[in-house]
C-alpha positions as CSV (number, residue, x, y, z in Angstrom):
1,M,3.5,-85.2,-29.3
2,R,3.4,-82.0,-31.3
3,F,0.6,-79.4,-31.5
4,D,-0.1,-76.9,-34.2
5,L,-1.5,-73.6,-32.9
6,T,-3.9,-73.3,-35.7
7,D,-5.3,-76.8,-34.8
8,L,-5.8,-75.7,-31.2
9,R,-7.5,-72.5,-32.2
10,L,-9.7,-74.5,-34.5
11,F,-10.7,-77.0,-31.8
12,L,-11.4,-74.2,-29.3
13,N,-13.6,-72.4,-31.8
14,T,-15.3,-75.6,-32.7
15,T,-16.2,-76.6,-29.0
16,E,-17.2,-73.0,-28.1
17,S,-19.6,-72.8,-31.0
18,G,-20.7,-76.4,-31.0
19,S,-20.2,-76.7,-34.7
20,I,-17.4,-77.8,-37.1
21,T,-18.7,-75.2,-39.7
22,A,-18.7,-72.4,-37.3
23,G,-15.2,-73.3,-35.8
24,A,-13.8,-73.5,-39.4
25,T,-15.2,-70.1,-40.3
26,R,-13.9,-68.5,-37.0
27,T,-10.6,-69.9,-37.8
28,H,-10.6,-68.8,-41.5
29,L,-10.4,-72.4,-42.9
30,A,-12.4,-74.3,-45.4
31,L,-14.7,-76.8,-43.9
32,A,-12.9,-79.8,-45.6
33,S,-9.5,-78.6,-44.4
34,A,-11.0,-77.9,-40.7
35,S,-12.6,-81.5,-40.5
36,A,-9.3,-83.1,-41.8
37,R,-7.4,-81.1,-39.1
38,L,-9.7,-82.3,-36.4
39,R,-9.5,-85.9,-37.4
40,G,-5.7,-85.6,-37.4
41,L,-5.7,-84.1,-34.1
42,E,-7.7,-87.0,-32.7
43,A,-5.5,-89.6,-34.6
44,S,-2.5,-88.0,-33.2
45,L,-3.8,-88.1,-29.6
46,G,-5.3,-91.6,-30.2
47,T,-8.7,-90.8,-28.6
48,P,-11.9,-89.1,-29.8
49,L,-12.0,-85.5,-28.8
50,L,-15.5,-84.5,-30.2
51,T,-18.8,-86.3,-30.1
52,R,-20.5,-85.6,-33.5
53,G,-24.4,-85.4,-33.9
54,R,-27.0,-84.0,-36.0
55,R,-27.1,-80.8,-33.9
56,G,-23.5,-80.3,-33.9
57,V,-20.6,-81.3,-31.8
58,Q,-19.7,-81.7,-28.0
59,A,-16.3,-82.2,-26.4
60,T,-15.6,-85.6,-24.9
61,A,-13.9,-86.0,-21.6
62,A,-10.6,-85.9,-23.4
63,G,-11.8,-83.0,-25.6
64,Q,-12.6,-80.9,-22.5
65,A,-9.1,-81.5,-21.0
66,L,-7.6,-80.5,-24.3
67,A,-9.7,-77.4,-24.5
68,Y,-8.7,-76.4,-20.9
69,H,-5.0,-76.6,-21.8
70,A,-5.4,-75.2,-25.2
71,R,-7.1,-72.2,-24.0
72,S,-4.3,-71.5,-21.4
73,L,-1.5,-72.1,-24.1
74,L,-3.1,-69.8,-26.6
75,Q,-3.6,-67.1,-23.9
76,H,0.2,-67.3,-23.2
77,V,0.9,-67.1,-26.8
78,D,-1.2,-63.9,-27.2
79,R,0.6,-62.4,-24.3
80,M,3.9,-63.3,-25.7
81,Q,3.1,-61.6,-29.1
82,E,2.0,-58.5,-27.2
83,D,5.4,-58.4,-25.3
84,L,7.2,-58.8,-28.5
85,G,5.6,-55.8,-30.2
86,D,3.3,-57.6,-32.8
87,Y,0.5,-55.3,-31.6
88,A,2.3,-52.1,-32.4
89,S,-0.1,-51.4,-35.3
90,G,-3.2,-51.9,-33.0
91,F,-4.8,-54.6,-31.0
92,K,-5.9,-57.9,-32.7
93,G,-7.9,-60.6,-31.1
94,R,-11.3,-62.0,-30.3
95,V,-13.0,-61.7,-26.9
96,R,-15.7,-64.1,-25.8
97,L,-18.1,-62.0,-23.8
98,L,-21.3,-63.6,-22.0
99,C,-24.0,-61.2,-20.6
100,N,-27.4,-61.5,-19.2
101,T,-30.6,-60.3,-21.1
102,S,-30.5,-56.7,-19.7
103,A,-27.0,-56.1,-20.5
104,V,-27.3,-57.4,-24.1
105,T,-30.4,-55.4,-25.0
106,E,-30.3,-52.4,-22.8
107,H,-26.9,-51.4,-21.6
108,L,-24.2,-52.9,-23.9
109,P,-25.0,-51.9,-27.6
110,E,-23.8,-48.2,-27.3
111,P,-20.4,-48.6,-25.5
112,L,-19.8,-51.9,-27.4
113,G,-20.5,-50.1,-30.7
114,V,-18.1,-47.4,-29.9
115,F,-15.3,-50.1,-28.9
116,L,-15.8,-52.1,-32.1
117,L,-15.5,-48.9,-34.2
118,R,-12.3,-47.8,-32.5
119,H,-10.8,-51.2,-32.7
120,P,-11.6,-52.7,-36.2
121,S,-9.2,-55.6,-35.5
122,I,-11.0,-56.9,-32.4
123,D,-14.0,-59.2,-32.8
124,V,-16.4,-60.1,-29.9
125,D,-18.1,-63.4,-29.6
126,L,-21.2,-62.1,-27.7
127,Q,-23.6,-64.6,-26.1
128,E,-26.6,-64.3,-23.7
129,H,-26.7,-66.5,-20.7
130,P,-28.3,-66.2,-17.1
131,S,-25.9,-64.9,-14.6
132,H,-25.5,-68.0,-12.7
133,R,-24.4,-69.9,-15.9
134,I,-21.7,-67.3,-16.7
135,L,-19.8,-67.4,-13.5
136,P,-18.6,-71.1,-14.1
137,E,-17.4,-70.3,-17.5
138,L,-15.5,-67.3,-16.2
139,R,-13.9,-69.4,-13.3
140,E,-13.0,-72.3,-15.8
141,G,-11.5,-69.7,-18.3
142,T,-13.9,-70.7,-21.1
143,A,-15.1,-67.1,-21.4
144,D,-13.0,-63.9,-21.2
145,V,-15.4,-61.4,-19.7
146,G,-18.8,-61.6,-18.3
147,I,-21.7,-59.2,-17.2
148,V,-23.7,-60.5,-14.3
149,S,-25.9,-59.5,-11.4
150,D,-24.2,-58.6,-8.1
151,A,-26.8,-60.9,-6.3
152,L,-24.4,-63.7,-7.0
153,D,-21.1,-64.7,-5.1
154,L,-18.4,-63.1,-7.2
155,G,-15.7,-64.3,-4.8
156,G,-12.3,-65.1,-6.5
157,L,-13.1,-63.1,-9.6
158,Y,-12.2,-59.7,-10.9
159,A,-15.3,-57.5,-10.7
160,T,-16.1,-53.8,-11.3
161,P,-19.6,-52.0,-11.6
162,F,-21.0,-52.0,-15.0
163,R,-24.6,-50.6,-14.8
164,R,-27.6,-50.3,-12.5
165,D,-30.3,-52.6,-13.7
166,R,-33.6,-52.2,-11.9
167,L,-36.5,-54.4,-12.9
168,V,-40.0,-52.8,-13.0
169,L,-43.4,-53.7,-13.8
170,L,-45.3,-52.4,-16.9
171,A,-49.0,-52.5,-16.8
172,P,-51.6,-51.6,-19.3
173,R,-53.8,-48.5,-18.6
174,G,-56.9,-49.5,-16.6
175,H,-55.1,-52.7,-15.2
176,A,-56.0,-53.5,-11.5
177,L,-52.4,-53.1,-10.4
178,G,-52.1,-50.0,-12.6
179,R,-53.4,-47.5,-10.1
180,R,-50.5,-48.2,-7.7
181,A,-47.0,-47.1,-7.5
182,R,-45.4,-50.3,-6.3
183,A,-46.2,-54.1,-6.4
184,R,-44.9,-57.1,-4.9
185,F,-43.8,-60.0,-7.3
186,H,-46.2,-62.5,-5.8
187,E,-49.1,-60.2,-6.5
188,T,-48.1,-60.0,-10.2
189,L,-48.3,-63.9,-10.3
190,D,-52.2,-63.5,-9.9
191,H,-52.4,-62.0,-13.4
192,D,-51.4,-62.8,-16.9
193,H,-48.0,-61.8,-18.1
194,V,-46.1,-61.1,-21.4
195,G,-42.6,-62.5,-21.1
196,L,-39.5,-63.2,-22.8
197,P,-38.6,-66.7,-24.1
198,A,-38.4,-69.3,-21.3
199,A,-34.8,-69.9,-22.3
200,S,-33.7,-66.2,-22.2
201,A,-31.6,-65.1,-19.2
202,L,-34.3,-62.9,-17.8
203,G,-37.0,-65.6,-18.4
204,I,-35.0,-68.1,-16.4
205,Y,-34.4,-65.4,-13.6
206,L,-38.1,-64.7,-13.2
207,D,-39.2,-68.4,-13.5
208,D,-36.7,-69.2,-10.8
209,H,-37.9,-66.4,-8.3
210,A,-41.6,-67.6,-8.8
211,A,-40.6,-71.1,-8.2
212,R,-38.8,-70.2,-4.9
213,I,-42.3,-69.1,-3.5
214,G,-44.1,-71.9,-4.9
215,R,-45.7,-70.2,-7.8
216,S,-45.4,-70.0,-11.6
217,L,-45.4,-67.1,-13.9
218,R,-48.5,-67.4,-16.1
219,A,-47.1,-66.1,-19.4
220,R,-49.8,-65.9,-22.3
221,V,-47.2,-65.3,-24.8
222,R,-43.5,-65.0,-24.9
223,V,-41.7,-62.8,-27.4
224,H,-38.2,-61.7,-28.2
225,G,-37.3,-58.2,-27.0
226,F,-38.6,-55.8,-24.6
227,D,-40.2,-53.5,-27.2
228,A,-42.4,-56.4,-28.3
229,V,-43.3,-57.2,-24.7
230,A,-44.4,-53.5,-24.1
231,R,-46.5,-53.3,-27.3
232,L,-48.4,-56.4,-26.1
233,V,-48.8,-54.9,-22.7
234,I,-50.3,-51.8,-24.5
235,Q,-52.9,-54.1,-26.1
236,G,-53.7,-55.4,-22.6
237,A,-52.3,-59.0,-23.2
238,G,-50.8,-58.9,-19.8
239,L,-48.0,-57.3,-17.5
240,G,-44.4,-57.0,-18.3
241,I,-41.4,-57.1,-16.2
242,M,-38.3,-55.4,-17.7
243,P,-35.5,-53.0,-17.0
244,E,-36.4,-49.5,-16.0
245,S,-34.8,-48.0,-19.0
246,A,-36.8,-50.2,-21.4
247,A,-40.1,-49.5,-19.5
248,R,-39.7,-45.6,-19.4
249,R,-39.5,-45.6,-23.3
250,W,-43.1,-46.7,-23.2
251,T,-44.6,-45.0,-20.1
252,R,-43.7,-41.6,-21.8
253,R,-46.3,-42.3,-24.4
254,G,-49.0,-42.3,-21.8
255,Q,-50.3,-45.7,-22.6
256,T,-48.7,-47.8,-19.8
257,R,-48.1,-47.4,-16.1
258,L,-44.7,-48.1,-14.5
259,L,-44.6,-49.6,-11.1
260,I,-41.7,-50.4,-8.9
261,L,-41.3,-54.1,-8.3
262,D,-40.9,-54.1,-4.6
263,E,-38.3,-56.8,-4.3
264,P,-34.7,-56.6,-3.1
265,W,-33.6,-58.8,-6.1
266,A,-35.2,-56.6,-8.6
267,D,-33.0,-53.6,-7.8
268,R,-29.8,-55.1,-9.4
269,R,-26.2,-53.9,-10.2
270,L,-24.5,-55.4,-13.1
271,M,-20.9,-56.2,-12.7
272,L,-18.1,-56.6,-15.3
273,C,-16.2,-59.8,-14.3
274,A,-13.2,-61.8,-15.3
275,R,-11.1,-64.6,-13.9
276,T,-8.2,-62.3,-13.4
277,L,-7.5,-59.0,-15.0
278,E,-3.8,-59.9,-15.3
279,A,-4.4,-63.2,-17.5
280,L,-6.4,-61.5,-20.0
281,P,-4.7,-60.5,-23.2
282,N,-4.5,-56.7,-23.9
283,Y,-7.4,-56.6,-26.1
284,A,-9.8,-58.1,-23.6
285,R,-8.5,-55.7,-21.0
286,A,-9.2,-52.9,-23.4
287,L,-12.8,-54.1,-23.8
288,I,-13.3,-53.9,-19.9
289,Q,-11.8,-50.5,-19.8
290,A,-14.1,-49.3,-22.6
291,L,-17.3,-50.7,-20.8
292,Q,-16.6,-48.8,-17.6
293,P,-19.4,-46.5,-16.7
294,Q,-19.1,-42.9,-17.9
295,A,-20.6,-39.7,-16.4
296,G,-24.4,-39.9,-16.4
297,D,-24.5,-43.7,-16.6
298,P,-26.7,-45.4,-13.9
299,V,-24.5,-47.2,-11.6
């Protein structure tokens, strides 16, 4: 049984993206060629590797096993290329980076932008997930790097501080809670909220904490992005819970009040994580190094 490295990269790109079209694009293949390669891979193994549907593809049990071994094999190939000096002219590669909402929107764009500018041959597959869904992917090796809350058990992973990420409450002027400096989460649940989409990492995080005390978050509207949340808060549509860095952009305008969310889980530290630092290719380790806090960053 022989395996082509291009076929393995195509298969991984397809399963990670959930689409043969996207997998072909990432592997720099025409769609027809990619489809033929995948069918040939299944024929050579004598078993289906993908379940095809209208909404994309999913790996079968055999496909999941192949993905696990292919990922490990390709990482070893990348390390071999590094050792042989193929990266003398600069790093080349693709990093799969999973982050929660706050990291993606508030803390990551500037350092990631600097990194991408300095390393034009490195691509980053950035995806937003709740922290508790990122950890299994790191441990299974399906993601290279993750940024997660330190409230979770990070045992067995490489972990280093990324940024402080305190959640606060943004209230419109004149709101019943707006005359205070602090509020408990359960008190906010008596009022309307403006939230992020229920499927977003922060949306899931807040809904989960509400459910733990037998309550639900009453979101009158859910929008994409903290600035959209703040603009609706200004109009009196409800309260908004967001990272302090985002809230302060709007409190400076005098149209809202910022309250400390008086909950231990609201004062979070974000951590840069990987399964092991040694197992990562050089370009992924370079990304972790670039995202380390600099002087003046809140940690």
